[in-house]
KOLLUM-166992 format. One record per residue (C-alpha): residue number from 0; residue in three letters; x, y, z. Coordinates in steps of 0.02 Angstrom, whole numbers, plus 50000, padded with zeros to 5 digits. Layout:
<NUM,"ala",<X,Y,Z>>;
...
This chain:
<0,"met",<50538,49022,50783>>;
<1,"phe",<50498,49206,50767>>;
<2,"val",<50352,49257,50880>>;
<3,"val",<50254,49418,50858>>;
<4,"pro",<50177,49489,51018>>;
<5,"glu",<49989,49496,51009>>;
<6,"lys",<49985,49685,51022>>;
<7,"phe",<50075,49699,50855>>;
<8,"val",<49951,49586,50764>>;
<9,"arg",<49822,49702,50686>>;
<10,"asn",<49721,49589,50572>>;
<11,"ala",<49536,49629,50562>>;
<12,"pro",<49419,49491,50627>>;
<13,"his",<49360,49440,50452>>;
<14,"ile",<49544,49419,50402>>;
<15,"ala",<49594,49327,50561>>;
<16,"lys",<49461,49194,50531>>;
<17,"his",<49558,49139,50376>>;
<18,"gly",<49702,49079,50483>>;
<19,"pro",<49857,49139,50577>>;
<20,"pro",<49959,49283,50503>>;
<21,"val",<50096,49169,50437>>;
<22,"glu",<49965,49079,50330>>;
<23,"thr",<49866,49230,50271>>;
<24,"gly",<50029,49318,50233>>;
<25,"ala",<50088,49171,50127>>;
<26,"trp",<49923,49172,50031>>;
<27,"leu",<49934,49359,49998>>;
<28,"leu",<50115,49353,49941>>;
<29,"asn",<50081,49204,49829>>;
<30,"tyr",<49934,49301,49757>>;
<31,"leu",<50050,49449,49728>>;
<32,"ala",<50175,49337,49638>>;
<33,"arg",<50035,49271,49527>>;
<34,"arg",<49983,49447,49482>>;
<35,"leu",<50162,49479,49430>>;
<36,"gly",<50160,49322,49323>>;
<37,"arg",<50289,49237,49433>>;
<38,"ala",<50298,49074,49529>>;
<39,"asp",<50363,49166,49683>>;
<40,"leu",<50453,49326,49737>>;
<41,"ala",<50629,49254,49730>>;
<42,"gly",<50762,49381,49683>>;
<43,"leu",<50653,49535,49710>>;
<44,"asp",<50692,49685,49819>>;
<45,"ile",<50526,49729,49901>>;
<46,"leu",<50466,49888,49986>>;
<47,"asp",<50316,49862,50100>>;
<48,"phe",<50232,50029,50137>>;
<49,"gly",<50129,50008,50296>>;
<50,"cys",<50212,49843,50334>>;
<51,"gly",<50139,49785,50499>>;
<52,"thr",<50210,49617,50554>>;
<53,"arg",<50116,49487,50451>>;
<54,"phe",<50239,49474,50307>>;
<55,"thr",<50389,49469,50424>>;
<56,"asp",<50305,49322,50511>>;
<57,"thr",<50282,49238,50342>>;
<58,"ile",<50459,49272,50282>>;
<59,"leu",<50542,49207,50440>>;
<60,"asn",<50426,49064,50485>>;
<61,"gly",<50372,49016,50310>>;
<62,"asn",<50543,49025,50225>>;
<63,"leu",<50481,49144,50091>>;
<64,"pro",<50603,49170,49946>>;
<65,"leu",<50650,49351,49905>>;
<66,"asn",<50807,49456,49890>>;
<67,"ser",<50766,49590,50019>>;
<68,"tyr",<50618,49658,50115>>;
<69,"thr",<50608,49837,50178>>;
<70,"gly",<50462,49883,50291>>;
<71,"leu",<50393,50057,50326>>;
<72,"asp",<50265,50094,50460>>;
<73,"ala",<50205,50238,50568>>;
<74,"trp",<50206,50134,50728>>;
<75,"leu",<50376,50168,50807>>;
<76,"glu",<50360,50038,50946>>;
<77,"met",<50326,49902,50818>>;
<78,"ile",<50469,49959,50706>>;
<79,"asn",<50587,49954,50854>>;
<80,"phe",<50529,49778,50895>>;
<81,"leu",<50558,49719,50716>>;
<82,"asn",<50731,49795,50709>>;
<83,"ala",<50777,49717,50876>>;
<84,"glu",<50701,49545,50851>>;
<85,"ala",<50680,49510,50664>>;
<86,"val",<50830,49592,50582>>;
<87,"pro",<50959,49488,50680>>;
<88,"leu",<50874,49330,50615>>;
<89,"asp",<50881,49376,50431>>;
<90,"pro",<50997,49503,50346>>;
<91,"arg",<50872,49524,50204>>;
<92,"leu",<50758,49623,50320>>;
<93,"ser",<50759,49809,50366>>;
<94,"tyr",<50630,49924,50445>>;
<95,"tyr",<50605,50112,50457>>;
<96,"lys",<50485,50230,50545>>;
<97,"leu",<50378,50327,50423>>;
<98,"asn",<50344,50507,50475>>;
<99,"met",<50196,50557,50368>>;
<100,"arg",<50035,50634,50431>>;
<101,"asn",<49878,50530,50415>>;
<102,"asn",<49705,50577,50477>>;
<103,"tyr",<49684,50408,50561>>;
<104,"tyr",<49854,50338,50609>>;
<105,"asp",<49972,50483,50633>>;
<106,"lys",<49898,50657,50652>>;
<107,"ala",<50063,50725,50717>>;
<108,"gly",<50165,50674,50566>>;
<109,"thr",<50236,50783,50428>>;
<110,"pro",<50104,50840,50302>>;
<111,"pro",<50112,50721,50152>>;
<112,"arg",<50154,50857,50026>>;
<113,"lys",<50309,50902,50127>>;
<114,"val",<50378,50724,50131>>;
<115,"thr",<50501,50719,49987>>;
<116,"glu",<50599,50562,50027>>;
<117,"leu",<50580,50400,50121>>;
<118,"pro",<50683,50365,50279>>;
<119,"phe",<50816,50248,50209>>;
<120,"pro",<50975,50275,50108>>;
<121,"gln",<50924,50372,49953>>;
<122,"asp",<51018,50257,49834>>;
<123,"arg",<50898,50117,49880>>;
<124,"thr",<50781,50062,49740>>;
<125,"phe",<50658,49919,49728>>;
<126,"asp",<50581,49797,49606>>;
<127,"leu",<50414,49805,49693>>;
<128,"ala",<50320,49916,49815>>;
<129,"cys",<50165,49843,49898>>;
<130,"leu",<50032,49933,49999>>;
<131,"phe",<49908,49812,50078>>;
<132,"ser",<49764,49900,50167>>;
<133,"val",<49852,50069,50155>>;
<134,"ile",<49751,50167,50027>>;
<135,"thr",<49598,50111,50125>>;
<136,"his",<49654,50240,50255>>;
<137,"gln",<49707,50383,50139>>;
<138,"asn",<49611,50527,50066>>;
<139,"pro",<49658,50577,49887>>;
<140,"thr",<49785,50708,49943>>;
<141,"glu",<49874,50578,50050>>;
<142,"ala",<49861,50443,49917>>;
<143,"thr",<49931,50559,49784>>;
<144,"ser",<50080,50602,49893>>;
<145,"ile",<50115,50418,49926>>;
<146,"phe",<50102,50366,49743>>;
<147,"arg",<50218,50508,49689>>;
<148,"leu",<50345,50470,49825>>;
<149,"ile",<50354,50284,49791>>;
<150,"arg",<50378,50316,49605>>;
<151,"lys",<50551,50387,49644>>;
<152,"tyr",<50612,50222,49714>>;
<153,"ile",<50549,50097,49585>>;
<154,"arg",<50673,50028,49459>>;
<155,"pro",<50637,50023,49272>>;
<156,"gly",<50529,49870,49245>>;
<157,"gly",<50469,49874,49425>>;
<158,"his",<50293,49881,49494>>;
<159,"met",<50181,49950,49630>>;
<160,"phe",<50038,49845,49698>>;
<161,"phe",<49901,49905,49815>>;
<162,"ser",<49730,49860,49879>>;
<163,"ala",<49586,49983,49893>>;
<164,"asp",<49401,49985,49933>>;
<165,"ile",<49328,50019,49760>>;
<166,"leu",<49139,50029,49748>>;
<167,"asp",<49024,50058,49600>>;
<168,"asp",<48915,50180,49698>>;
<169,"val",<49059,50296,49746>>;
<170,"pro",<49064,50439,49619>>;
<171,"leu",<49241,50491,49667>>;
<172,"tyr",<49292,50463,49847>>;
<173,"arg",<49209,50458,50016>>;
<174,"glu",<49238,50408,50195>>;
<175,"ala",<49131,50265,50257>>;
<176,"asp",<49121,50359,50422>>;
<177,"glu",<49137,50547,50395>>;
<178,"asn",<49158,50569,50583>>;
<179,"val",<49318,50464,50582>>;
<180,"pro",<49420,50519,50429>>;
<181,"gly",<49540,50387,50368>>;
<182,"cys",<49457,50244,50459>>;
<183,"tyr",<49391,50175,50296>>;
<184,"ser",<49420,50272,50136>>;
<185,"gln",<49324,50220,49980>>;
<186,"tyr",<49354,50263,49797>>;
<187,"ser",<49286,50245,49623>>;
<188,"tyr",<49399,50154,49502>>;
<189,"gly",<49409,50306,49389>>;
<190,"ala",<49467,50421,49529>>;
<191,"leu",<49611,50305,49574>>;
<192,"val",<49663,50284,49393>>;
<193,"gln",<49670,50473,49377>>;
<194,"leu",<49774,50493,49536>>;
<195,"leu",<49894,50360,49470>>;
<196,"ala",<49910,50444,49300>>;
<197,"met",<49945,50611,49383>>;
<198,"thr",<50087,50534,49485>>;
<199,"gly",<50177,50438,49349>>;
<200,"trp",<50093,50268,49352>>;
<201,"gln",<49991,50163,49232>>;
<202,"val",<49879,50017,49278>>;
<203,"val",<49939,49846,49221>>;
<204,"ser",<49798,49743,49295>>;
<205,"phe",<49647,49760,49408>>;
<206,"glu",<49553,49626,49504>>;
<207,"lys",<49396,49638,49609>>;
<208,"arg",<49376,49554,49777>>;
<209,"glu",<49303,49379,49777>>;
<210,"asn",<49174,49422,49911>>;
<211,"asp",<49149,49535,50062>>;
<212,"ser",<49251,49421,50176>>;
<213,"ala",<49397,49396,50055>>;
<214,"leu",<49577,49416,50113>>;
<215,"ile",<49602,49562,49994>>;
<216,"leu",<49491,49699,49925>>;
<217,"glu",<49503,49765,49748>>;
<218,"ser",<49685,49776,49694>>;
<219,"leu",<49787,49862,49560>>;
<220,"leu",<49956,49815,49490>>;
<221,"cys",<50042,49968,49418>>;
<222,"ala",<50200,50007,49320>>;
<223,"pro",<50293,50170,49295>>;
<224,"ala",<50215,50265,49150>>;
<225,"pro",<50327,50323,49008>>;
<226,"ile",<50396,50497,49037>>;
<227,"gly",<50271,50627,48980>>;
<228,"asp",<50127,50502,48969>>;
<229,"thr",<49983,50559,49080>>;
<230,"ser",<49854,50445,49001>>;
<231,"ala",<49773,50311,49107>>;
<232,"ser",<49764,50131,49050>>;
<233,"leu",<49615,50018,49081>>;
<234,"gly",<49502,50168,49099>>;
<235,"pro",<49346,50155,48989>>;
<236,"pro",<49282,50320,48918>>;
<237,"gly",<49191,50423,49046>>;
<238,"cys",<49259,50333,49200>>;
<239,"ile",<49406,50447,49238>>;
<240,"ser",<49362,50592,49352>>;
<241,"ala",<49456,50756,49344>>;
<242,"leu",<49580,50778,49486>>;
<243,"ala",<49499,50944,49529>>;
<244,"asp",<49335,50853,49563>>;
<245,"val",<49423,50729,49676>>;
<246,"met",<49504,50869,49776>>;
<247,"ala",<49336,50959,49786>>;
<248,"ala",<49266,50802,49868>>;
<249,"ile",<49400,50815,50002>>;
<250,"thr",<49358,50996,50034>>;
<251,"arg",<49174,50957,50055>>;
<252,"leu",<49218,50831,50189>>;
<253,"gly",<49334,50952,50278>>;
<254,"gln",<49488,50842,50257>>;
<255,"arg",<49610,50952,50162>>;
<256,"val",<49788,50919,50222>>;
């Protein structure tokens, strides 16, 4: 049995009350499969951006079917643990340290705009990239850099899936606590759709959270947009904010990176 040390378990209290990580991870990955219109994730090569340890726990202890799982995270100690303890148990697994600046998790990292490739062999491509509770810690400049970077590694017919805190009363973007940038970033739906369109993505589906204690917030399933198409799907007239307005919101909060 694969055991994750407590210090590497970072579930929020309202998530932990739903059960141990192996169970909440199974629920989330089954939900992801459903959003893809699949029974499970068998045969898929998956990139988990901001991986943590929950899905590794689920894969190893819950016998999750997939072809390969590649995890990226800013926490070097945890990545070292996963490479030392998880990879020898399952050759489908691989883990890499992500060196990208973030206002909350990694202020010493490389500025997002200067990160042009991810830290694994550059011939690697994936059927699916997932970002659970990642965009909740990114301002629009950071989110844009991440969306654009991931686009390079997704195969034709592939997808990107991410969760975000999307609220009706957010005109563009804001920090729930302006004194702690990146602790909890909130968006309007229109602002995210615009950021996706600007970085080569189109929205396939969108679902709202079930309630405030749900396992997942609002979530978007995206696909690569046709070359030259900068339109945004699922965006009703008037909901899509200009990117310049989004960036102006960052400037007002003093978070330009």
